[in-house]
PDB file of N, CA, C and O in Angstrom:
ATOM      1  N   MET A   1       0.840  -1.182   0.000  1.00  0.00           N
ATOM      2  CA  MET A   1       0.000   0.000   0.000  1.00  0.00           C
ATOM      3  C   MET A   1       0.881   1.239   0.000  1.00  0.00           C
ATOM      4  O   MET A   1       1.775   1.357   0.838  1.00  0.00           O
ATOM      5  N   LYS A   2       0.652   2.140  -0.900  1.00  0.00           N
ATOM      6  CA  LYS A   2       1.412   3.387  -0.986  1.00  0.00           C
ATOM      7  C   LYS A   2       0.769   4.413  -0.056  1.00  0.00           C
ATOM      8  O   LYS A   2      -0.444   4.621  -0.095  1.00  0.00           O
ATOM      9  N   VAL A   3       1.584   5.049   0.777  1.00  0.00           N
ATOM     10  CA  VAL A   3       1.088   6.059   1.705  1.00  0.00           C
ATOM     11  C   VAL A   3       1.316   7.422   1.098  1.00  0.00           C
ATOM     12  O   VAL A   3       2.425   7.745   0.672  1.00  0.00           O
ATOM     13  N   ASN A   4       0.279   8.213   1.060  1.00  0.00           N
ATOM     14  CA  ASN A   4       0.307   9.524   0.434  1.00  0.00           C
ATOM     15  C   ASN A   4       1.210  10.488   1.200  1.00  0.00           C
ATOM     16  O   ASN A   4       1.232  10.482   2.431  1.00  0.00           O
ATOM     17  N   CYS A   5       1.944  11.305   0.475  1.00  0.00           N
ATOM     18  CA  CYS A   5       2.853  12.294   1.052  1.00  0.00           C
ATOM     19  C   CYS A   5       2.240  13.685   0.978  1.00  0.00           C
ATOM     20  O   CYS A   5       2.941  14.659   0.703  1.00  0.00           O
ATOM     21  N   THR A   6       0.971  13.782   1.214  1.00  0.00           N
ATOM     22  CA  THR A   6       0.315  15.087   1.213  1.00  0.00           C
ATOM     23  C   THR A   6      -0.532  15.192   2.470  1.00  0.00           C
ATOM     24  O   THR A   6      -0.701  14.214   3.199  1.00  0.00           O
ATOM     25  N   GLY A   7      -1.049  16.354   2.714  1.00  0.00           N
ATOM     26  CA  GLY A   7      -1.963  16.515   3.838  1.00  0.00           C
ATOM     27  C   GLY A   7      -1.332  17.191   5.020  1.00  0.00           C
ATOM     28  O   GLY A   7      -0.532  18.116   4.877  1.00  0.00           O
ATOM     29  N   ASP A   8      -1.694  16.728   6.174  1.00  0.00           N
ATOM     30  CA  ASP A   8      -1.398  17.351   7.450  1.00  0.00           C
ATOM     31  C   ASP A   8       0.095  17.289   7.790  1.00  0.00           C
ATOM     32  O   ASP A   8       0.621  16.217   8.088  1.00  0.00           O
ATOM     33  N   HIS A   9       0.770  18.436   7.744  1.00  0.00           N
ATOM     34  CA  HIS A   9       2.172  18.523   8.165  1.00  0.00           C
ATOM     35  C   HIS A   9       2.223  18.657   9.685  1.00  0.00           C
ATOM     36  O   HIS A   9       1.362  19.289  10.297  1.00  0.00           O
ATOM     37  N   ILE A  10       3.238  18.057  10.273  1.00  0.00           N
ATOM     38  CA  ILE A  10       3.447  18.214  11.706  1.00  0.00           C
ATOM     39  C   ILE A  10       4.902  18.595  11.945  1.00  0.00           C
ATOM     40  O   ILE A  10       5.751  18.443  11.066  1.00  0.00           O
ATOM     41  N   SER A  11       5.172  19.087  13.136  1.00  0.00           N
ATOM     42  CA  SER A  11       6.525  19.528  13.476  1.00  0.00           C
ATOM     43  C   SER A  11       7.409  18.334  13.832  1.00  0.00           C
ATOM     44  O   SER A  11       6.922  17.240  14.116  1.00  0.00           O
ATOM     45  N   VAL A  12       8.705  18.570  13.810  1.00  0.00           N
ATOM     46  CA  VAL A  12       9.664  17.550  14.229  1.00  0.00           C
ATOM     47  C   VAL A  12       9.349  17.130  15.665  1.00  0.00           C
ATOM     48  O   VAL A  12       9.372  15.941  15.980  1.00  0.00           O
ATOM     49  N   SER A  13       9.060  18.083  16.524  1.00  0.00           N
ATOM     50  CA  SER A  13       8.765  17.781  17.926  1.00  0.00           C
ATOM     51  C   SER A  13       7.520  16.920  18.078  1.00  0.00           C
ATOM     52  O   SER A  13       7.507  15.978  18.871  1.00  0.00           O
ATOM     53  N   GLU A  14       6.479  17.237  17.326  1.00  0.00           N
ATOM     54  CA  GLU A  14       5.245  16.460  17.415  1.00  0.00           C
ATOM     55  C   GLU A  14       5.470  15.031  16.914  1.00  0.00           C
ATOM     56  O   GLU A  14       4.992  14.074  17.522  1.00  0.00           O
ATOM     57  N   ALA A  15       6.190  14.893  15.815  1.00  0.00           N
ATOM     58  CA  ALA A  15       6.484  13.560  15.288  1.00  0.00           C
ATOM     59  C   ALA A  15       7.343  12.775  16.281  1.00  0.00           C
ATOM     60  O   ALA A  15       7.104  11.589  16.505  1.00  0.00           O
ATOM     61  N   ALA A  16       8.330  13.427  16.868  1.00  0.00           N
ATOM     62  CA  ALA A  16       9.196  12.758  17.839  1.00  0.00           C
ATOM     63  C   ALA A  16       8.382  12.274  19.037  1.00  0.00           C
ATOM     64  O   ALA A  16       8.626  11.187  19.561  1.00  0.00           O
ATOM     65  N   GLU A  17       7.430  13.071  19.460  1.00  0.00           N
ATOM     66  CA  GLU A  17       6.570  12.662  20.569  1.00  0.00           C
ATOM     67  C   GLU A  17       5.728  11.446  20.176  1.00  0.00           C
ATOM     68  O   GLU A  17       5.592  10.503  20.956  1.00  0.00           O
ATOM     69  N   MET A  18       5.167  11.470  18.973  1.00  0.00           N
ATOM     70  CA  MET A  18       4.370  10.340  18.498  1.00  0.00           C
ATOM     71  C   MET A  18       5.216   9.065  18.427  1.00  0.00           C
ATOM     72  O   MET A  18       4.728   7.971  18.713  1.00  0.00           O
ATOM     73  N   LEU A  19       6.491   9.216  18.043  1.00  0.00           N
ATOM     74  CA  LEU A  19       7.391   8.085  17.864  1.00  0.00           C
ATOM     75  C   LEU A  19       8.138   7.706  19.143  1.00  0.00           C
ATOM     76  O   LEU A  19       8.901   6.740  19.158  1.00  0.00           O
ATOM     77  N   SER A  20       7.915   8.471  20.218  1.00  0.00           N
ATOM     78  CA  SER A  20       8.649   8.275  21.482  1.00  0.00           C
ATOM     79  C   SER A  20      10.156   8.294  21.216  1.00  0.00           C
ATOM     80  O   SER A  20      10.897   7.396  21.616  1.00  0.00           O
ATOM     81  N   MET A  21      10.573   9.349  20.527  1.00  0.00           N
ATOM     82  CA  MET A  21      11.957   9.445  20.070  1.00  0.00           C
ATOM     83  C   MET A  21      12.474  10.862  20.331  1.00  0.00           C
ATOM     84  O   MET A  21      11.709  11.827  20.321  1.00  0.00           O
ATOM     85  N   ASN A  22      13.755  10.968  20.560  1.00  0.00           N
ATOM     86  CA  ASN A  22      14.404  12.259  20.699  1.00  0.00           C
ATOM     87  C   ASN A  22      14.340  12.978  19.350  1.00  0.00           C
ATOM     88  O   ASN A  22      14.636  12.365  18.324  1.00  0.00           O
ATOM     89  N   PRO A  23      13.960  14.266  19.323  1.00  0.00           N
ATOM     90  CA  PRO A  23      13.860  14.986  18.043  1.00  0.00           C
ATOM     91  C   PRO A  23      15.161  14.987  17.234  1.00  0.00           C
ATOM     92  O   PRO A  23      15.115  14.905  16.007  1.00  0.00           O
ATOM     93  N   GLN A  24      16.314  15.077  17.892  1.00  0.00           N
ATOM     94  CA  GLN A  24      17.576  15.081  17.146  1.00  0.00           C
ATOM     95  C   GLN A  24      17.825  13.726  16.494  1.00  0.00           C
ATOM     96  O   GLN A  24      18.304  13.663  15.361  1.00  0.00           O
ATOM     97  N   ARG A  25      17.508  12.654  17.191  1.00  0.00           N
ATOM     98  CA  ARG A  25      17.651  11.311  16.607  1.00  0.00           C
ATOM     99  C   ARG A  25      16.738  11.172  15.390  1.00  0.00           C
ATOM    100  O   ARG A  25      17.130  10.608  14.369  1.00  0.00           O
ATOM    101  N   GLU A  26      15.531  11.687  15.510  1.00  0.00           N
ATOM    102  CA  GLU A  26      14.585  11.655  14.386  1.00  0.00           C
ATOM    103  C   GLU A  26      15.171  12.384  13.178  1.00  0.00           C
ATOM    104  O   GLU A  26      15.109  11.874  12.058  1.00  0.00           O
ATOM    105  N   ARG A  27      15.731  13.558  13.393  1.00  0.00           N
ATOM    106  CA  ARG A  27      16.332  14.326  12.299  1.00  0.00           C
ATOM    107  C   ARG A  27      17.445  13.541  11.617  1.00  0.00           C
ATOM    108  O   ARG A  27      17.501  13.470  10.390  1.00  0.00           O
ATOM    109  N   VAL A  28      18.333  12.952  12.421  1.00  0.00           N
ATOM    110  CA  VAL A  28      19.461  12.198  11.869  1.00  0.00           C
ATOM    111  C   VAL A  28      18.956  11.000  11.066  1.00  0.00           C
ATOM    112  O   VAL A  28      19.443  10.747   9.964  1.00  0.00           O
ATOM    113  N   LEU A  29      17.991  10.267  11.603  1.00  0.00           N
ATOM    114  CA  LEU A  29      17.450   9.104  10.887  1.00  0.00           C
ATOM    115  C   LEU A  29      16.784   9.523   9.581  1.00  0.00           C
ATOM    116  O   LEU A  29      16.903   8.825   8.574  1.00  0.00           O
ATOM    117  N   MET A  30      16.091  10.647   9.589  1.00  0.00           N
ATOM    118  CA  MET A  30      15.469  11.137   8.357  1.00  0.00           C
ATOM    119  C   MET A  30      16.543  11.537   7.339  1.00  0.00           C
ATOM    120  O   MET A  30      16.419  11.223   6.155  1.00  0.00           O
ATOM    121  N   GLN A  31      17.589  12.225   7.790  1.00  0.00           N
ATOM    122  CA  GLN A  31      18.666  12.638   6.888  1.00  0.00           C
ATOM    123  C   GLN A  31      19.343  11.433   6.244  1.00  0.00           C
ATOM    124  O   GLN A  31      19.767  11.497   5.090  1.00  0.00           O
ATOM    125  N   ARG A  32      19.443  10.350   6.981  1.00  0.00           N
ATOM    126  CA  ARG A  32      20.096   9.130   6.479  1.00  0.00           C
ATOM    127  C   ARG A  32      19.150   8.230   5.689  1.00  0.00           C
ATOM    128  O   ARG A  32      19.564   7.188   5.181  1.00  0.00           O
ATOM    129  N   GLY A  33      17.885   8.628   5.585  1.00  0.00           N
ATOM    130  CA  GLY A  33      16.918   7.837   4.842  1.00  0.00           C
ATOM    131  C   GLY A  33      16.417   6.607   5.579  1.00  0.00           C
ATOM    132  O   GLY A  33      15.878   5.693   4.956  1.00  0.00           O
ATOM    133  N   LYS A  34      16.587   6.570   6.891  1.00  0.00           N
ATOM    134  CA  LYS A  34      16.189   5.415   7.700  1.00  0.00           C
ATOM    135  C   LYS A  34      14.805   5.584   8.330  1.00  0.00           C
ATOM    136  O   LYS A  34      14.257   4.634   8.889  1.00  0.00           O
ATOM    137  N   LEU A  35      14.250   6.769   8.242  1.00  0.00           N
ATOM    138  CA  LEU A  35      12.940   7.038   8.832  1.00  0.00           C
ATOM    139  C   LEU A  35      12.087   7.756   7.780  1.00  0.00           C
ATOM    140  O   LEU A  35      12.122   8.983   7.687  1.00  0.00           O
ATOM    141  N   PRO A  36      11.323   6.998   6.991  1.00  0.00           N
ATOM    142  CA  PRO A  36      10.609   7.552   5.835  1.00  0.00           C
ATOM    143  C   PRO A  36       9.253   8.171   6.183  1.00  0.00           C
ATOM    144  O   PRO A  36       8.213   7.741   5.683  1.00  0.00           O
ATOM    145  N   ILE A  37       9.283   9.184   7.043  1.00  0.00           N
ATOM    146  CA  ILE A  37       8.020   9.798   7.476  1.00  0.00           C
ATOM    147  C   ILE A  37       7.785  11.156   6.829  1.00  0.00           C
ATOM    148  O   ILE A  37       6.807  11.835   7.141  1.00  0.00           O
ATOM    149  N   GLY A  38       8.665  11.547   5.944  1.00  0.00           N
ATOM    150  CA  GLY A  38       8.525  12.840   5.284  1.00  0.00           C
ATOM    151  C   GLY A  38       9.705  13.108   4.375  1.00  0.00           C
ATOM    152  O   GLY A  38      10.372  12.189   3.901  1.00  0.00           O
ATOM    153  N   ILE A  39       9.945  14.378   4.144  1.00  0.00           N
ATOM    154  CA  ILE A  39      10.985  14.807   3.215  1.00  0.00           C
ATOM    155  C   ILE A  39      11.972  15.709   3.950  1.00  0.00           C
ATOM    156  O   ILE A  39      11.581  16.565   4.744  1.00  0.00           O
ATOM    157  N   VAL A  40      13.248  15.505   3.673  1.00  0.00           N
ATOM    158  CA  VAL A  40      14.296  16.368   4.202  1.00  0.00           C
ATOM    159  C   VAL A  40      14.830  17.174   3.033  1.00  0.00           C
ATOM    160  O   VAL A  40      15.220  16.611   2.010  1.00  0.00           O
ATOM    161  N   ASP A  41      14.849  18.484   3.182  1.00  0.00           N
ATOM    162  CA  ASP A  41      15.302  19.359   2.100  1.00  0.00           C
ATOM    163  C   ASP A  41      16.497  20.175   2.591  1.00  0.00           C
ATOM    164  O   ASP A  41      16.507  20.712   3.699  1.00  0.00           O
ATOM    165  N   ARG A  42      17.491  20.243   1.727  1.00  0.00           N
ATOM    166  CA  ARG A  42      18.651  21.082   2.019  1.00  0.00           C
ATOM    167  C   ARG A  42      19.070  21.729   0.712  1.00  0.00           C
ATOM    168  O   ARG A  42      19.542  21.058  -0.206  1.00  0.00           O
ATOM    169  N   SER A  43      18.895  23.014   0.640  1.00  0.00           N
ATOM    170  CA  SER A  43      19.268  23.739  -0.567  1.00  0.00           C
ATOM    171  C   SER A  43      20.776  23.764  -0.717  1.00  0.00           C
ATOM    172  O   SER A  43      21.511  23.771   0.270  1.00  0.00           O
ATOM    173  N   GLU A  44      21.227  23.778  -1.959  1.00  0.00           N
ATOM    174  CA  GLU A  44      22.654  23.805  -2.243  1.00  0.00           C
ATOM    175  C   GLU A  44      23.299  25.006  -1.550  1.00  0.00           C
ATOM    176  O   GLU A  44      22.831  26.138  -1.668  1.00  0.00           O
ATOM    177  N   GLY A  45      24.369  24.734  -0.836  1.00  0.00           N
ATOM    178  CA  GLY A  45      25.091  25.789  -0.135  1.00  0.00           C
ATOM    179  C   GLY A  45      24.493  26.156   1.210  1.00  0.00           C
ATOM    180  O   GLY A  45      25.071  26.958   1.945  1.00  0.00           O
ATOM    181  N   ASP A  46      23.354  25.587   1.542  1.00  0.00           N
ATOM    182  CA  ASP A  46      22.692  25.884   2.811  1.00  0.00           C
ATOM    183  C   ASP A  46      23.203  24.925   3.877  1.00  0.00           C
ATOM    184  O   ASP A  46      23.419  23.746   3.597  1.00  0.00           O
ATOM    185  N   LYS A  47      23.398  25.415   5.090  1.00  0.00           N
ATOM    186  CA  LYS A  47      23.895  24.572   6.175  1.00  0.00           C
ATOM    187  C   LYS A  47      22.769  23.945   6.986  1.00  0.00           C
ATOM    188  O   LYS A  47      23.014  23.024   7.765  1.00  0.00           O
ATOM    189  N   SER A  48      21.560  24.416   6.820  1.00  0.00           N
ATOM    190  CA  SER A  48      20.451  23.884   7.605  1.00  0.00           C
ATOM    191  C   SER A  48      19.515  23.043   6.743  1.00  0.00           C
ATOM    192  O   SER A  48      19.501  23.154   5.517  1.00  0.00           O
ATOM    193  N   TYR A  49      18.745  22.213   7.407  1.00  0.00           N
ATOM    194  CA  TYR A  49      17.776  21.337   6.750  1.00  0.00           C
ATOM    195  C   TYR A  49      16.363  21.825   7.053  1.00  0.00           C
ATOM    196  O   TYR A  49      16.119  22.463   8.076  1.00  0.00           O
ATOM    197  N   THR A  50      15.446  21.518   6.155  1.00  0.00           N
ATOM    198  CA  THR A  50      14.027  21.753   6.383  1.00  0.00           C
ATOM    199  C   THR A  50      13.357  20.384   6.331  1.00  0.00           C
ATOM    200  O   THR A  50      13.643  19.576   5.448  1.00  0.00           O
ATOM    201  N   TYR A  51      12.459  20.132   7.290  1.00  0.00           N
ATOM    202  CA  TYR A  51      11.783  18.841   7.400  1.00  0.00           C
ATOM    203  C   TYR A  51      10.298  19.018   7.120  1.00  0.00           C
ATOM    204  O   TYR A  51       9.638  19.872   7.711  1.00  0.00           O
ATOM    205  N   TYR A  52       9.785  18.197   6.209  1.00  0.00           N
ATOM    206  CA  TYR A  52       8.360  18.159   5.896  1.00  0.00           C
ATOM    207  C   TYR A  52       7.870  16.789   6.343  1.00  0.00           C
ATOM    208  O   TYR A  52       8.106  15.784   5.671  1.00  0.00           O
ATOM    209  N   ILE A  53       7.193  16.758   7.472  1.00  0.00           N
ATOM    210  CA  ILE A  53       6.751  15.501   8.075  1.00  0.00           C
ATOM    211  C   ILE A  53       5.238  15.421   7.981  1.00  0.00           C
ATOM    212  O   ILE A  53       4.532  16.391   8.256  1.00  0.00           O
ATOM    213  N   TYR A  54       4.750  14.252   7.589  1.00  0.00           N
ATOM    214  CA  TYR A  54       3.327  14.045   7.363  1.00  0.00           C
ATOM    215  C   TYR A  54       2.745  13.125   8.428  1.00  0.00           C
ATOM    216  O   TYR A  54       3.241  12.021   8.653  1.00  0.00           O
ATOM    217  N   ARG A  55       1.687  13.596   9.080  1.00  0.00           N
ATOM    218  CA  ARG A  55       1.045  12.826  10.146  1.00  0.00           C
ATOM    219  C   ARG A  55       0.658  11.423   9.660  1.00  0.00           C
ATOM    220  O   ARG A  55       0.849  10.446  10.384  1.00  0.00           O
ATOM    221  N   GLY A  56       0.123  11.317   8.455  1.00  0.00           N
ATOM    222  CA  GLY A  56      -0.296  10.023   7.921  1.00  0.00           C
ATOM    223  C   GLY A  56       0.856   9.045   7.783  1.00  0.00           C
ATOM    224  O   GLY A  56       0.692   7.849   8.022  1.00  0.00           O
ATOM    225  N   ARG A  57       2.022   9.550   7.398  1.00  0.00           N
ATOM    226  CA  ARG A  57       3.197   8.678   7.267  1.00  0.00           C
ATOM    227  C   ARG A  57       3.711   8.235   8.631  1.00  0.00           C
ATOM    228  O   ARG A  57       4.157   7.098   8.784  1.00  0.00           O
ATOM    229  N   VAL A  58       3.654   9.119   9.622  1.00  0.00           N
ATOM    230  CA  VAL A  58       4.066   8.737  10.978  1.00  0.00           C
ATOM    231  C   VAL A  58       3.128   7.650  11.493  1.00  0.00           C
ATOM    232  O   VAL A  58       3.578   6.643  12.039  1.00  0.00           O
ATOM    233  N   THR A  59       1.835   7.852  11.320  1.00  0.00           N
ATOM    234  CA  THR A  59       0.850   6.859  11.763  1.00  0.00           C
ATOM    235  C   THR A  59       1.054   5.534  11.045  1.00  0.00           C
ATOM    236  O   THR A  59       1.009   4.475  11.670  1.00  0.00           O
ATOM    237  N   ALA A  60       1.278   5.586   9.729  1.00  0.00           N
ATOM    238  CA  ALA A  60       1.513   4.365   8.959  1.00  0.00           C
ATOM    239  C   ALA A  60       2.783   3.660   9.444  1.00  0.00           C
ATOM    240  O   ALA A  60       2.801   2.435   9.568  1.00  0.00           O
ATOM    241  N   PHE A  61       3.835   4.420   9.715  1.00  0.00           N
ATOM    242  CA  PHE A  61       5.083   3.850  10.224  1.00  0.00           C
ATOM    243  C   PHE A  61       4.847   3.163  11.561  1.00  0.00           C
ATOM    244  O   PHE A  61       5.339   2.059  11.793  1.00  0.00           O
ATOM    245  N   LEU A  62       4.097   3.814  12.435  1.00  0.00           N
ATOM    246  CA  LEU A  62       3.789   3.229  13.749  1.00  0.00           C
ATOM    247  C   LEU A  62       2.958   1.956  13.618  1.00  0.00           C
ATOM    248  O   LEU A  62       3.025   1.078  14.479  1.00  0.00           O
ATOM    249  N   ASN A  63       2.182   1.855  12.555  1.00  0.00           N
ATOM    250  CA  ASN A  63       1.357   0.666  12.315  1.00  0.00           C
ATOM    251  C   ASN A  63       2.092  -0.412  11.516  1.00  0.00           C
ATOM    252  O   ASN A  63       1.511  -1.437  11.159  1.00  0.00           O
ATOM    253  N   GLY A  64       3.375  -0.168  11.241  1.00  0.00           N
ATOM    254  CA  GLY A  64       4.196  -1.179  10.598  1.00  0.00           C
ATOM    255  C   GLY A  64       4.048  -1.273   9.085  1.00  0.00           C
ATOM    256  O   GLY A  64       4.478  -2.261   8.490  1.00  0.00           O
ATOM    257  N   LEU A  65       3.451  -0.274   8.453  1.00  0.00           N
ATOM    258  CA  LEU A  65       3.321  -0.313   6.998  1.00  0.00           C
ATOM    259  C   LEU A  65       4.654   0.000   6.337  1.00  0.00           C
ATOM    260  O   LEU A  65       5.437   0.794   6.859  1.00  0.00           O
ATOM    261  N   ASP A  66       4.914  -0.618   5.197  1.00  0.00           N
ATOM    262  CA  ASP A  66       6.137  -0.382   4.439  1.00  0.00           C
ATOM    263  C   ASP A  66       5.988   0.938   3.681  1.00  0.00           C
ATOM    264  O   ASP A  66       5.181   1.041   2.758  1.00  0.00           O
ATOM    265  N   LEU A  67       6.753   1.925   4.067  1.00  0.00           N
ATOM    266  CA  LEU A  67       6.648   3.253   3.463  1.00  0.00           C
ATOM    267  C   LEU A  67       7.627   3.455   2.313  1.00  0.00           C
ATOM    268  O   LEU A  67       7.631   4.517   1.690  1.00  0.00           O
ATOM    269  N   ASN A  68       8.447   2.470   2.024  1.00  0.00           N
ATOM    270  CA  ASN A  68       9.435   2.612   0.961  1.00  0.00           C
ATOM    271  C   ASN A  68       8.990   2.042  -0.360  1.00  0.00           C
ATOM    272  O   ASN A  68       9.713   2.152  -1.350  1.00  0.00           O
ATOM    273  N   SER A  69       7.821   1.436  -0.406  1.00  0.00           N
ATOM    274  CA  SER A  69       7.368   0.828  -1.657  1.00  0.00           C
ATOM    275  C   SER A  69       6.582   1.802  -2.494  1.00  0.00           C
ATOM    276  O   SER A  69       6.125   1.452  -3.582  1.00  0.00           O
TER     277      SER A  69
END
């Protein structure tokens, strides 16, 4: 089942709370492609990242759905 990447955006903090995870660990896992709950964006030459996290993907991840297919 493909999980849609649109809809309700949530903050890194809110997602970390839902996942019972430290927000910094969540960021690192997302940057490494190990936590497919949204999109990590880093513009060329930019030192900071922007995170687009979707509530539906977090919920699907918590329910054990494969988000990489």
